[in-house]
Backbone of each chain as ProteinMPNN parsed JSONL, in Angstrom:
{"seq_chain_A": "MLTQFQIVNRVREKRFFADEMTQQELADLVGVTRQTIMAIEKGKYSPSLEVAFKIAVVFECRFDDVFTYEIL", "coords_chain_A": {"N_chain_A": [[164.219, 347.073, -116.314], [164.455, 350.136, -114.504], [163.379, 353.145, -115.959], [165.424, 355.952, -116.532], [165.039, 359.349, -115.727], [165.394, 362.885, -116.423], [165.294, 366.338, -115.398], [164.937, 368.809, -117.715], [165.766, 372.075, -118.745], [164.87, 375.234, -120.306], [165.762, 377.727, -119.637], [167.937, 379.45, -120.106], [167.745, 379.895, -122.843], [165.186, 381.077, -122.946], [165.699, 383.425, -121.535], [167.403, 384.681, -123.299], [165.707, 385.213, -125.458], [164.055, 386.957, -124.202], [164.71, 389.637, -124.508], [167.426, 389.465, -123.914], [167.592, 389.098, -121.103], [169.183, 389.468, -117.96], [170.798, 387.155, -115.656], [170.655, 388.102, -113.083], [168.5, 389.887, -113.216], [166.381, 388.13, -113.733], [166.586, 386.589, -111.417], [165.913, 388.502, -109.462], [163.253, 388.979, -110.155], [162.098, 386.539, -109.665], [162.767, 386.0, -107.07], [164.987, 384.717, -105.987], [168.521, 383.895, -105.523], [171.167, 385.048, -107.754], [173.002, 383.054, -108.14], [171.485, 380.791, -107.782], [169.809, 380.815, -110.022], [171.763, 380.444, -111.928], [172.648, 377.869, -111.243], [170.318, 376.447, -111.802], [170.102, 376.792, -114.575], [172.375, 375.436, -115.429], [171.576, 372.931, -114.892], [172.178, 371.826, -112.518], [170.709, 372.148, -110.29], [167.443, 371.444, -109.278], [164.633, 373.379, -109.276], [162.046, 374.277, -106.844], [158.516, 373.563, -107.273], [157.12, 375.946, -107.04], [159.029, 378.01, -107.581], [159.725, 377.223, -110.165], [157.277, 377.595, -111.505], [157.047, 380.366, -111.157], [159.154, 381.243, -112.754], [158.21, 380.477, -115.254], [155.997, 382.173, -115.379], [157.252, 384.684, -115.448], [158.397, 384.593, -117.998], [156.142, 384.499, -119.444], [154.924, 382.133, -120.394], [153.947, 378.676, -120.902], [154.332, 376.283, -118.271], [155.523, 373.844, -119.081], [156.876, 374.698, -121.292], [159.199, 375.67, -120.432], [160.284, 373.874, -118.542], [160.991, 370.456, -118.866], [160.48, 366.917, -118.632], [162.634, 364.519, -119.292], [163.743, 361.461, -120.896], [166.766, 359.95, -119.921]], "CA_chain_A": [[165.052, 348.121, -115.7], [163.74, 351.402, -114.301], [163.819, 354.184, -116.892], [165.99, 357.122, -115.852], [164.584, 360.633, -116.265], [166.037, 364.088, -115.881], [164.578, 367.586, -115.669], [165.679, 369.65, -118.657], [165.129, 373.4, -118.79], [165.251, 376.145, -121.389], [165.795, 379.058, -119.009], [168.947, 380.264, -120.799], [167.148, 380.26, -124.14], [164.073, 381.996, -122.658], [166.297, 384.72, -121.172], [167.941, 385.265, -124.541], [164.588, 385.763, -126.246], [163.37, 387.997, -123.415], [165.56, 390.828, -124.637], [168.68, 389.129, -123.233], [167.453, 389.351, -119.67], [170.338, 388.938, -117.213], [170.473, 386.206, -114.581], [170.298, 388.898, -111.91], [167.131, 390.4, -113.414], [165.466, 387.007, -113.536], [166.644, 386.235, -109.99], [165.132, 389.508, -108.718], [161.821, 388.795, -110.438], [161.637, 385.258, -109.112], [162.997, 386.028, -105.622], [166.075, 383.823, -105.573], [169.811, 384.523, -105.809], [171.663, 384.842, -109.12], [173.694, 381.752, -108.157], [170.46, 379.744, -107.927], [169.426, 380.811, -111.449], [172.9, 379.855, -112.652], [172.622, 376.424, -110.971], [169.167, 375.882, -112.529], [170.45, 376.77, -116.011], [173.382, 374.386, -115.661], [170.956, 371.636, -114.608], [172.746, 371.301, -111.276], [169.719, 372.274, -109.223], [166.047, 371.428, -109.719], [163.902, 374.278, -108.385], [160.743, 373.828, -106.341], [157.425, 373.847, -108.223], [156.776, 377.361, -106.926], [160.018, 378.802, -108.328], [159.6, 376.85, -111.578], [156.092, 378.297, -112.03], [157.357, 381.799, -111.194], [160.005, 381.448, -113.931], [157.312, 380.401, -116.417], [155.177, 383.399, -115.363], [158.123, 385.789, -115.896], [158.563, 384.487, -119.455], [154.784, 384.481, -120.002], [154.735, 380.919, -121.196], [153.48, 377.526, -120.123], [155.357, 375.639, -117.435], [156.286, 372.829, -119.831], [157.728, 375.318, -122.317], [160.493, 375.947, -119.776], [160.793, 372.656, -117.903], [160.471, 369.181, -119.365], [160.995, 365.722, -117.964], [163.038, 363.699, -120.44], [164.478, 360.208, -120.639], [168.228, 360.144, -119.992]], "C_chain_A": [[164.278, 349.436, -115.621], [164.296, 352.47, -115.255], [164.285, 355.412, -116.115], [165.512, 358.4, -116.546], [165.437, 361.774, -115.721], [165.197, 365.318, -116.251], [165.467, 368.455, -116.557], [164.991, 371.011, -118.699], [165.69, 374.259, -119.925], [165.305, 377.584, -120.875], [166.767, 379.982, -119.749], [168.377, 380.802, -122.119], [166.022, 381.296, -123.955], [164.602, 383.384, -122.292], [166.791, 385.441, -122.411], [166.829, 385.928, -125.348], [163.761, 386.804, -125.471], [164.286, 389.22, -123.361], [166.873, 390.664, -123.859], [168.647, 389.531, -121.754], [168.649, 388.746, -118.927], [169.858, 387.948, -116.147], [170.018, 386.963, -113.337], [168.872, 389.437, -112.012], [166.103, 389.293, -113.171], [165.404, 386.615, -112.058], [165.802, 387.203, -109.16], [163.632, 389.315, -108.92], [161.252, 387.546, -109.762], [161.8, 385.212, -107.577], [163.989, 384.994, -105.141], [167.403, 384.538, -105.869], [170.236, 384.222, -107.252], [172.336, 383.468, -109.242], [172.695, 380.602, -108.311], [170.003, 379.653, -109.381], [170.52, 380.125, -112.271], [172.891, 378.323, -112.486], [171.463, 375.746, -111.716], [169.519, 375.748, -114.008], [171.443, 375.655, -116.348], [172.816, 372.99, -115.418], [171.488, 371.011, -113.337], [171.737, 371.318, -110.15], [168.321, 372.292, -109.822], [165.229, 372.296, -108.771], [162.611, 373.651, -107.878], [159.7, 374.162, -107.408], [157.097, 375.336, -108.241], [157.733, 378.232, -107.753], [159.93, 378.495, -109.824], [158.398, 377.554, -112.224], [156.35, 379.797, -112.146], [158.201, 382.129, -112.429], [159.137, 381.441, -115.19], [156.449, 381.662, -116.523], [155.991, 384.587, -115.881], [158.242, 385.777, -117.424], [157.222, 384.402, -120.203], [154.578, 383.279, -120.934], [154.253, 379.79, -120.291], [154.662, 376.912, -119.367], [156.219, 374.674, -118.259], [156.983, 373.387, -121.074], [159.125, 375.557, -121.747], [161.105, 374.67, -119.209], [160.15, 371.413, -118.516], [161.161, 368.022, -118.648], [161.335, 364.72, -119.061], [163.812, 362.452, -120.024], [165.966, 360.476, -120.837], [168.855, 359.465, -121.208]], "O_chain_A": [[163.546, 349.801, -116.542], [165.506, 352.672, -115.349], [163.631, 355.852, -115.169], [165.57, 358.522, -117.769], [166.109, 361.64, -114.699], [164.495, 365.337, -117.262], [166.596, 368.788, -116.197], [163.762, 371.085, -118.689], [166.797, 374.048, -120.421], [164.944, 378.527, -121.579], [166.462, 381.15, -119.99], [168.509, 381.98, -122.452], [165.925, 382.262, -124.712], [164.027, 384.397, -122.688], [166.621, 386.652, -122.555], [166.979, 387.042, -125.851], [162.875, 387.447, -126.035], [164.584, 389.75, -122.29], [167.359, 391.604, -123.231], [169.545, 390.201, -121.244], [169.074, 387.633, -119.237], [168.68, 387.912, -115.789], [169.112, 386.524, -112.628], [168.129, 389.447, -111.031], [165.095, 389.497, -112.495], [164.333, 386.345, -111.515], [165.068, 386.784, -108.265], [162.843, 389.466, -107.988], [160.093, 387.509, -109.349], [161.079, 384.494, -106.883], [163.865, 384.457, -104.041], [167.409, 385.649, -106.4], [169.745, 383.285, -107.882], [172.26, 382.809, -110.279], [173.016, 379.568, -108.896], [169.828, 378.558, -109.915], [170.243, 379.34, -113.178], [173.096, 377.582, -113.447], [171.599, 374.622, -112.2], [169.264, 374.71, -114.619], [171.361, 375.023, -117.4], [173.476, 371.989, -115.694], [171.288, 369.822, -113.089], [171.881, 370.591, -109.167], [168.041, 373.049, -110.751], [165.135, 371.987, -107.583], [162.143, 372.64, -108.401], [159.962, 374.939, -108.327], [156.833, 375.918, -109.293], [157.296, 379.084, -108.527], [160.045, 379.398, -110.653], [158.49, 378.046, -113.348], [155.925, 380.43, -113.113], [157.995, 383.159, -113.071], [159.3, 382.281, -116.076], [156.2, 382.158, -117.622], [155.488, 385.4, -116.657], [158.192, 386.828, -118.063], [157.183, 384.255, -121.424], [154.131, 383.403, -122.074], [154.166, 379.942, -119.073], [155.817, 377.016, -119.779], [157.446, 374.671, -118.166], [157.609, 372.637, -121.823], [160.106, 375.635, -122.487], [162.298, 374.416, -119.375], [158.931, 371.332, -118.661], [162.272, 368.151, -118.134], [160.444, 364.143, -119.684], [164.438, 362.398, -118.965], [166.372, 361.138, -121.793], [170.069, 359.541, -121.4]]}, "seq_chain_B": "MDMSFKEKSAWISFISTVSIFGYYFYSIFMLIGEPPEIAKEAAKDYLIQAVFLSIVVEIFFHAVLNASNKKEAALQSDERDKAFEYKANSLGYSILVVGVVITLGRIITLEYNPEFAEQHSSLQIPLLTAHILMFTFILSEIVRFGGQIFFYRRGY", "coords_chain_B": {"N_chain_B": [[186.159, 383.683, -107.893], [182.787, 382.786, -107.971], [180.576, 383.572, -105.621], [177.738, 383.18, -103.482], [175.982, 385.326, -101.155], [175.356, 383.909, -98.817], [177.133, 381.798, -98.98], [179.572, 383.088, -98.707], [179.248, 383.959, -96.107], [179.223, 381.506, -94.783], [181.853, 380.698, -95.255], [183.263, 382.619, -93.737], [182.448, 381.961, -91.116], [183.366, 379.324, -91.018], [186.207, 379.545, -91.363], [186.882, 381.243, -89.215], [186.043, 379.694, -87.021], [187.583, 377.332, -87.291], [190.216, 378.385, -87.093], [190.287, 379.901, -84.645], [189.251, 378.114, -82.637], [190.763, 375.922, -83.21], [193.296, 376.769, -82.454], [192.702, 377.113, -79.789], [192.198, 374.464, -78.866], [194.682, 373.378, -79.381], [196.198, 374.838, -77.539], [195.079, 373.86, -75.185], [195.873, 371.181, -75.266], [198.562, 371.586, -74.911], [198.672, 372.043, -72.267], [198.828, 369.669, -70.983], [200.331, 367.807, -68.494], [200.924, 369.935, -66.903], [200.532, 371.268, -63.533], [197.393, 370.345, -62.049], [195.682, 372.423, -60.922], [196.719, 374.833, -61.933], [196.516, 374.302, -64.656], [193.738, 374.122, -64.92], [192.903, 376.745, -64.373], [194.198, 378.108, -66.433], [192.962, 376.934, -68.626], [190.381, 377.859, -68.326], [190.802, 380.6, -68.77], [191.695, 380.518, -71.445], [189.395, 379.573, -72.68], [187.536, 381.655, -72.251], [188.819, 383.676, -73.684], [188.813, 382.55, -76.29], [186.036, 382.3, -76.868], [185.214, 384.978, -76.677], [186.849, 386.191, -78.639], [185.927, 384.801, -80.878], [183.257, 385.715, -81.071], [183.693, 388.472, -81.536], [185.189, 388.447, -83.954], [183.378, 387.163, -85.709], [181.217, 389.004, -85.678], [182.499, 391.323, -86.66], [183.483, 390.571, -89.283], [181.112, 389.73, -90.5], [179.695, 392.072, -90.443], [181.212, 393.638, -92.166], [180.847, 392.135, -94.482], [178.047, 392.382, -94.838], [177.892, 395.157, -95.227], [179.233, 395.442, -97.619], [177.685, 394.003, -99.357], [174.964, 394.923, -99.621], [172.482, 394.628, -100.955], [172.199, 391.849, -101.401], [172.342, 391.037, -98.766], [169.985, 391.975, -97.747], [168.157, 390.376, -99.025], [166.523, 387.48, -98.103], [167.421, 384.056, -97.213], [167.261, 381.94, -100.024], [165.412, 379.17, -101.551], [167.344, 377.28, -102.291], [169.552, 377.932, -100.714], [168.419, 377.327, -98.243], [167.973, 374.585, -98.514], [170.598, 373.605, -98.65], [171.45, 374.417, -96.164], [169.834, 372.864, -94.444], [170.731, 370.283, -95.092], [173.433, 370.426, -94.338], [173.152, 371.051, -91.633], [172.081, 368.681, -90.72], [174.241, 366.94, -91.025], [176.08, 368.079, -89.208], [174.625, 367.785, -86.851], [174.599, 365.017, -86.515], [177.257, 364.52, -85.773], [177.324, 365.915, -83.361], [175.506, 364.441, -81.821], [176.87, 362.01, -81.553], [179.012, 362.869, -79.984], [177.658, 363.693, -77.659], [176.593, 361.259, -76.79], [178.971, 359.837, -76.273], [179.991, 361.424, -74.185], [177.953, 361.113, -72.269], [178.194, 358.37, -71.809], [180.726, 358.358, -70.702], [180.311, 359.848, -68.322], [178.489, 358.208, -66.961], [180.0, 355.852, -66.744], [182.079, 356.763, -65.101], [180.647, 357.341, -62.839], [179.899, 354.829, -61.878], [182.33, 353.617, -61.752], [184.499, 354.902, -60.044], [187.223, 354.764, -59.914], [188.27, 355.256, -62.367], [188.505, 357.929, -62.558], [189.414, 361.344, -63.401], [191.903, 362.068, -62.185], [193.282, 359.707, -62.206], [193.507, 359.17, -64.781], [195.242, 358.64, -67.879], [195.181, 360.626, -69.668], [195.727, 363.688, -69.103], [194.004, 366.082, -69.371], [192.776, 369.264, -68.591], [189.526, 369.684, -67.143], [188.261, 367.545, -68.531], [185.803, 366.167, -69.307], [184.105, 368.303, -69.977], [185.603, 369.324, -72.056], [185.524, 367.279, -73.957], [182.876, 367.405, -74.717], [182.817, 370.045, -75.62], [184.653, 369.874, -77.726], [183.307, 368.159, -79.518], [181.109, 369.739, -80.067], [182.294, 371.971, -81.336], [183.468, 370.63, -83.47], [181.149, 369.712, -84.737], [180.099, 372.126, -85.564], [182.05, 372.942, -87.359], [181.81, 370.932, -89.267], [179.22, 371.509, -90.096], [179.433, 374.126, -91.233], [181.408, 373.546, -93.1], [180.08, 371.62, -94.592], [178.027, 373.139, -95.764], [179.59, 374.801, -97.415], [180.714, 372.855, -99.055], [178.398, 371.876, -100.399], [177.616, 374.204, -101.752], [179.818, 374.577, -103.426], [179.713, 372.264, -104.948], [177.278, 372.582, -106.101], [174.713, 371.449, -105.969]], "CA_chain_B": [[185.186, 382.659, -107.528], [181.446, 383.356, -107.872], [179.964, 383.055, -104.395], [176.555, 383.884, -102.997], [176.154, 385.953, -99.836], [175.304, 382.869, -97.785], [178.367, 381.005, -99.044], [180.624, 383.92, -98.101], [178.994, 383.93, -94.667], [179.663, 380.18, -94.313], [183.325, 380.715, -95.268], [183.714, 383.42, -92.582], [182.228, 381.174, -89.895], [184.235, 378.14, -91.081], [187.613, 379.922, -91.138], [187.065, 381.763, -87.852], [185.896, 378.59, -86.06], [188.752, 376.44, -87.391], [191.439, 379.021, -86.612], [190.221, 380.278, -83.217], [189.116, 376.95, -81.763], [191.915, 375.068, -83.491], [194.354, 377.27, -81.565], [192.243, 376.864, -78.415], [192.43, 373.059, -78.502], [196.143, 373.198, -79.364], [196.643, 375.384, -76.252], [194.624, 372.943, -74.132], [196.763, 370.007, -75.303], [199.861, 372.013, -74.388], [198.571, 372.096, -70.798], [199.018, 368.319, -70.448], [201.568, 367.726, -67.711], [200.952, 371.058, -65.952], [199.772, 370.961, -62.305], [195.951, 370.455, -62.349], [195.055, 373.71, -60.577], [197.214, 375.84, -62.895], [195.938, 373.942, -65.961], [192.313, 374.444, -64.886], [192.782, 378.209, -64.464], [194.637, 378.495, -67.78], [191.921, 376.459, -69.555], [189.253, 378.794, -68.189], [191.201, 381.848, -69.46], [191.72, 380.245, -72.904], [188.006, 379.445, -73.141], [186.941, 383.01, -72.291], [189.451, 384.381, -74.82], [188.361, 381.968, -77.568], [184.625, 382.653, -77.091], [185.163, 386.429, -76.909], [187.451, 386.45, -79.954], [185.037, 384.244, -81.89], [182.121, 386.636, -81.22], [184.18, 389.72, -82.141], [185.566, 388.172, -85.35], [182.138, 386.895, -86.475], [180.467, 390.268, -85.829], [183.265, 392.241, -87.526], [183.511, 390.147, -90.691], [179.751, 389.721, -91.051], [179.318, 393.477, -90.654], [181.898, 394.033, -93.409], [180.159, 391.419, -95.566], [176.733, 393.024, -95.026], [178.083, 396.504, -95.761], [179.7, 395.377, -99.012], [176.683, 393.285, -100.161], [173.703, 395.355, -98.997], [171.313, 394.088, -101.655], [172.114, 390.408, -101.113], [172.1, 390.878, -97.33], [168.549, 392.237, -97.517], [167.414, 389.22, -99.542], [166.664, 386.355, -97.176], [167.858, 382.807, -97.848], [166.302, 381.374, -100.978], [165.159, 377.747, -101.288], [168.584, 376.507, -102.443], [170.316, 378.193, -99.485], [167.778, 376.581, -97.147], [168.213, 373.147, -98.73], [171.992, 373.334, -98.259], [171.524, 374.617, -94.717], [169.229, 371.692, -93.803], [171.605, 369.116, -95.285], [174.637, 370.644, -93.534], [172.735, 370.949, -90.225], [171.903, 367.272, -90.435], [175.588, 366.373, -90.867], [176.62, 368.59, -87.949], [173.85, 367.213, -85.748], [175.068, 363.632, -86.322], [178.52, 364.597, -85.014], [176.981, 366.365, -82.017], [174.863, 363.325, -81.119], [177.933, 361.058, -81.195], [179.734, 363.489, -78.863], [176.81, 363.665, -76.457], [176.522, 359.852, -76.348], [180.284, 359.525, -75.678], [180.076, 362.133, -72.907], [177.036, 360.441, -71.342], [178.839, 357.093, -71.488], [181.854, 358.654, -69.804], [179.77, 360.269, -67.026], [177.904, 357.025, -66.292], [181.11, 354.952, -66.404], [182.798, 357.319, -63.953], [179.747, 357.268, -61.68], [179.942, 353.462, -61.344], [183.728, 353.198, -61.604], [185.224, 356.14, -59.707], [188.685, 354.579, -60.059], [188.686, 355.778, -63.69], [188.359, 359.397, -62.506], [190.414, 362.124, -64.144], [193.247, 362.077, -61.586], [193.969, 358.444, -62.521], [193.521, 359.014, -66.237], [196.525, 358.914, -68.532], [194.98, 361.831, -70.471], [195.557, 364.727, -68.083], [193.499, 367.33, -69.931], [191.892, 369.872, -67.597], [188.078, 369.688, -67.431], [188.19, 366.622, -69.672], [184.433, 365.917, -69.765], [183.647, 369.528, -70.646], [186.342, 369.487, -73.312], [185.025, 366.307, -74.95], [181.624, 367.997, -75.199], [183.197, 371.263, -76.353], [185.298, 369.465, -78.971], [182.299, 367.65, -80.456], [180.291, 370.889, -80.474], [183.068, 372.744, -82.324], [183.59, 369.775, -84.662], [179.854, 369.708, -85.43], [179.971, 373.433, -86.216], [182.968, 372.929, -88.509], [181.178, 370.059, -90.269], [178.045, 372.233, -90.591], [179.878, 375.178, -92.155], [182.117, 372.864, -94.192], [179.04, 370.984, -95.411], [177.396, 374.192, -96.589], [180.557, 375.199, -98.454], [180.804, 371.732, -99.997], [177.196, 371.849, -101.252], [177.658, 375.369, -102.653], [180.854, 374.355, -104.456], [179.24, 371.198, -105.834], [176.175, 373.205, -106.853], [173.401, 370.831, -105.741]], "C_chain_B": [[183.821, 383.316, -107.304], [180.726, 382.749, -106.659], [178.744, 383.868, -103.998], [176.865, 384.452, -101.608], [176.235, 384.892, -98.741], [176.569, 382.014, -97.784], [179.523, 381.781, -98.412], [180.5, 383.896, -96.586], [179.479, 382.601, -94.066], [181.187, 380.108, -94.261], [183.874, 381.474, -94.058], [183.605, 382.587, -91.303], [183.169, 379.966, -89.851], [185.67, 378.505, -90.72], [187.818, 380.422, -89.706], [186.966, 380.631, -86.82], [187.128, 377.683, -86.074], [189.978, 377.104, -86.767], [191.384, 379.31, -85.106], [190.156, 379.037, -82.318], [190.189, 375.898, -82.038], [193.058, 375.466, -82.563], [193.983, 376.994, -80.104], [192.564, 375.419, -77.995], [193.926, 372.716, -78.5], [196.681, 373.666, -78.0], [196.268, 374.462, -75.094], [195.526, 371.701, -74.085], [198.146, 370.345, -74.741], [199.873, 372.064, -72.853], [198.767, 370.726, -70.15], [200.368, 368.281, -69.717], [201.702, 368.859, -66.71], [200.214, 370.637, -64.674], [198.281, 371.231, -62.523], [195.332, 371.813, -62.054], [195.448, 374.8, -61.562], [196.565, 375.595, -64.267], [194.464, 374.341, -66.037], [192.097, 375.948, -65.055], [193.121, 378.687, -65.884], [193.56, 378.117, -68.808], [190.726, 377.402, -69.53], [189.557, 380.095, -68.94], [191.183, 381.665, -70.982], [190.3, 380.202, -73.463], [187.342, 380.818, -73.272], [187.5, 383.775, -73.49], [188.898, 383.886, -76.155], [186.915, 382.368, -77.878], [184.508, 384.137, -77.434], [185.686, 386.755, -78.314], [186.543, 385.978, -81.091], [183.859, 385.182, -82.153], [182.557, 387.909, -81.951], [184.478, 389.524, -83.635], [184.322, 387.954, -86.216], [181.376, 388.201, -86.732], [181.191, 391.185, -86.815], [183.17, 391.816, -88.995], [182.107, 390.086, -91.315], [179.253, 391.145, -91.289], [179.947, 393.992, -91.95], [181.191, 393.408, -94.613], [178.8, 392.068, -95.875], [176.877, 394.393, -95.684], [178.477, 396.467, -97.23], [178.715, 394.636, -99.933], [175.279, 393.631, -99.652], [172.471, 394.7, -99.634], [171.102, 392.603, -101.324], [171.815, 390.155, -99.636], [170.618, 391.075, -97.015], [167.688, 391.063, -97.979], [167.612, 388.046, -98.579], [167.099, 385.109, -97.951], [166.813, 382.341, -98.853], [166.216, 379.857, -100.741], [166.417, 376.885, -101.391], [169.464, 376.693, -101.207], [169.757, 377.343, -98.334], [168.027, 375.08, -97.276], [169.626, 372.769, -98.29], [172.162, 373.44, -96.75], [170.973, 373.388, -93.983], [170.157, 370.479, -93.895], [172.848, 369.228, -94.387], [174.315, 370.535, -92.048], [172.617, 369.494, -89.811], [173.256, 366.584, -90.209], [176.183, 366.778, -89.516], [175.936, 367.968, -86.744], [174.306, 365.778, -85.456], [176.339, 363.613, -85.477], [178.217, 364.95, -83.553], [176.377, 365.231, -81.191], [175.911, 362.307, -80.672], [178.689, 361.588, -79.97], [178.953, 363.429, -77.57], [176.735, 362.238, -75.904], [177.841, 359.448, -75.677], [180.394, 360.164, -74.288], [179.177, 361.472, -71.856], [177.643, 359.119, -70.87], [179.963, 357.295, -70.485], [181.343, 359.008, -68.403], [179.237, 359.056, -66.251], [179.006, 356.054, -65.854], [181.839, 355.449, -65.163], [181.964, 357.246, -62.673], [179.848, 355.884, -61.022], [181.362, 352.943, -61.114], [184.586, 354.413, -61.265], [186.744, 356.016, -59.865], [189.197, 355.068, -61.413], [188.688, 357.308, -63.711], [189.576, 360.094, -63.109], [191.815, 362.05, -63.545], [194.022, 360.785, -61.841], [194.091, 358.227, -64.03], [194.906, 359.318, -66.796], [196.434, 360.187, -69.367], [194.679, 362.984, -69.511], [195.149, 366.069, -68.695], [192.573, 367.969, -68.896], [190.45, 369.887, -68.071], [187.768, 368.767, -68.624], [186.769, 366.405, -70.204], [183.894, 367.121, -70.541], [184.335, 369.692, -71.995], [185.931, 368.476, -74.38], [183.749, 366.867, -75.588], [181.907, 369.216, -76.078], [183.788, 370.901, -77.718], [184.269, 368.972, -79.989], [181.389, 368.779, -80.947], [181.02, 371.686, -81.567], [183.21, 371.943, -83.625], [182.282, 369.767, -85.46], [179.625, 371.032, -86.165], [180.841, 373.481, -87.476], [182.371, 372.086, -89.642], [179.982, 370.769, -90.905], [178.455, 373.307, -91.607], [180.583, 374.568, -93.372], [181.138, 372.201, -95.153], [178.369, 371.993, -96.328], [178.311, 374.595, -97.739], [180.662, 374.111, -99.519], [179.613, 371.721, -100.952], [177.171, 373.039, -102.216], [178.66, 375.154, -103.78], [180.394, 373.295, -105.455], [178.073, 371.69, -106.682], [174.818, 372.588, -106.644], [173.379, 370.083, -104.423]], "O_chain_B": [[183.706, 384.279, -106.546], [180.325, 381.585, -106.668], [178.718, 385.089, -104.156], [177.866, 384.105, -100.981], [177.08, 384.971, -97.849], [177.023, 381.561, -96.733], [180.342, 381.221, -97.684], [181.497, 383.825, -95.867], [180.067, 382.576, -92.985], [181.752, 379.527, -93.335], [184.834, 381.031, -93.427], [184.547, 382.515, -90.513], [183.702, 379.621, -88.796], [186.283, 377.856, -89.873], [188.804, 380.072, -89.057], [187.725, 380.613, -85.851], [187.652, 377.311, -85.024], [190.702, 376.47, -85.999], [192.327, 378.999, -84.378], [190.915, 378.924, -81.355], [190.483, 375.073, -81.173], [193.708, 374.612, -81.96], [194.848, 376.681, -79.286], [193.12, 375.179, -76.923], [194.379, 371.877, -77.722], [197.507, 372.991, -77.385], [197.033, 374.298, -74.144], [195.894, 371.23, -73.009], [198.816, 369.487, -74.166], [200.932, 372.121, -72.228], [198.862, 370.619, -68.927], [201.4, 368.673, -70.263], [202.495, 368.771, -65.773], [199.364, 369.748, -64.72], [197.931, 372.247, -63.123], [194.536, 372.311, -62.85], [194.609, 375.599, -61.978], [196.13, 376.527, -64.944], [193.992, 374.829, -67.064], [191.21, 376.371, -65.797], [192.439, 379.54, -66.453], [193.28, 378.876, -69.736], [190.135, 377.706, -70.566], [188.704, 380.63, -69.649], [190.72, 382.539, -71.715], [190.025, 380.71, -74.55], [186.676, 381.107, -74.266], [186.759, 384.435, -74.218], [188.558, 384.678, -77.035], [186.6, 382.732, -79.011], [183.793, 384.511, -78.363], [185.055, 387.492, -79.071], [186.404, 386.644, -82.117], [183.497, 385.422, -83.305], [181.878, 388.368, -82.87], [184.07, 390.331, -84.47], [184.224, 388.493, -87.319], [180.947, 388.47, -87.854], [180.563, 391.758, -87.705], [182.813, 392.624, -89.851], [181.937, 390.354, -92.505], [178.485, 391.396, -92.218], [179.301, 394.691, -92.731], [180.967, 394.068, -95.628], [178.454, 392.273, -97.038], [176.105, 394.755, -96.572], [178.104, 397.352, -98.001], [178.889, 394.64, -101.152], [174.503, 392.744, -99.298], [171.545, 394.278, -98.94], [169.994, 392.165, -101.014], [171.13, 389.194, -99.287], [170.07, 390.422, -96.127], [166.633, 390.787, -97.408], [168.745, 387.669, -98.28], [167.139, 385.11, -99.181], [165.617, 382.349, -98.561], [166.867, 379.327, -99.841], [166.554, 375.889, -100.681], [170.051, 375.733, -100.708], [170.501, 376.732, -97.567], [168.263, 374.391, -96.284], [169.83, 371.744, -97.64], [172.904, 372.674, -96.134], [171.573, 372.924, -93.014], [170.349, 369.749, -92.923], [173.261, 368.252, -93.759], [175.109, 369.99, -91.282], [172.998, 369.115, -88.704], [173.396, 365.752, -89.312], [176.715, 365.948, -88.78], [176.58, 367.661, -85.741], [174.391, 365.372, -84.297], [176.48, 362.788, -84.573], [178.781, 364.361, -82.631], [176.693, 365.076, -80.012], [175.852, 361.801, -79.551], [178.968, 360.838, -79.035], [179.511, 363.149, -76.509], [176.805, 362.034, -74.692], [177.831, 358.793, -74.634], [180.834, 359.522, -73.335], [179.579, 361.292, -70.707], [177.608, 358.796, -69.683], [180.132, 356.514, -69.548], [181.881, 358.522, -67.408], [179.496, 358.898, -65.058], [178.964, 355.505, -64.753], [182.178, 354.663, -64.278], [182.499, 357.108, -61.573], [179.878, 355.763, -59.797], [181.577, 351.972, -60.39], [185.325, 354.902, -62.119], [187.458, 357.016, -59.94], [190.397, 355.271, -61.594], [188.855, 357.912, -64.77], [190.63, 359.486, -63.294], [192.803, 361.978, -64.276], [195.246, 360.75, -61.716], [194.686, 357.254, -64.494], [195.643, 360.143, -66.257], [197.454, 360.769, -69.737], [193.525, 363.224, -69.153], [195.857, 367.066, -68.555], [191.68, 367.301, -68.374], [190.18, 370.079, -69.257], [187.105, 369.163, -69.583], [186.55, 366.453, -71.415], [183.308, 366.977, -71.614], [183.722, 370.144, -72.962], [185.983, 368.777, -75.572], [183.562, 366.816, -76.804], [181.309, 369.386, -77.141], [183.474, 371.528, -78.73], [184.339, 369.315, -81.169], [180.951, 368.777, -82.098], [180.431, 372.03, -82.592], [183.092, 372.487, -84.723], [182.294, 369.809, -86.69], [179.036, 371.06, -87.246], [180.424, 373.991, -88.516], [182.418, 372.468, -90.811], [179.753, 370.648, -92.109], [177.895, 373.385, -92.701], [180.39, 375.003, -94.507], [181.335, 372.215, -96.368], [178.168, 371.737, -97.516], [177.876, 374.716, -98.884], [180.695, 374.394, -100.717], [179.782, 371.576, -102.162], [176.752, 372.899, -103.365], [178.4, 375.496, -104.933], [180.65, 373.408, -106.655], [177.899, 371.274, -107.827], [173.828, 373.154, -107.106], [172.358, 369.499, -104.062]]}, "name": "protein", "num_of_chains": 2, "seq": "MLTQFQIVNRVREKRFFADEMTQQELADLVGVTRQTIMAIEKGKYSPSLEVAFKIAVVFECRFDDVFTYEILMDMSFKEKSAWISFISTVSIFGYYFYSIFMLIGEPPEIAKEAAKDYLIQAVFLSIVVEIFFHAVLNASNKKEAALQSDERDKAFEYKANSLGYSILVVGVVITLGRIITLEYNPEFAEQHSSLQIPLLTAHILMFTFILSEIVRFGGQIFFYRRGY"}
């Protein structure tokens, strides 16, 4: 049987440790809408590689510190 | 309800299209049974009114939306907006293609079988061919806007 994976992110946690950055602040830095950040945090939307890398750059961390690919 | 600028815009277009063209098609159906010349003139007037009203309503409400959301209006569609737009466009396009194929079929059938022409049809809608095309176009627009709203509400 094919193993099922899902993209898990720690954006909410990263925002908290970035001086409680708001979703709007992160959205402005990344260049997307606040609703998109909200959808990413809820795991409802998987961003493009470009946006995912931009998020990692904002938090000054490695890409895989924010996004991981885990078995369901 | 937490809505993005693009979702609000889709709601405006969806509601205005459904209400204005819904009333337009209701008015056209009410013309069934009227003398053809009178019905044709009335249909032309209804169409001009509906198109004019649609343009005015869209411009007015989008201007209000832009004025009340200046920051979001300046920000162009992000990748999620574009993804929803592409998916919704695809749905609307499918409806439009079906309508065009039906209309083409009707035109060709009437060309080879003139006895099926409008004056012998049981469906006495003025400018029937144009209205089939118009109906599928409006339906495709409704599906397009409705699709966008659906994807925004679902979140992915």
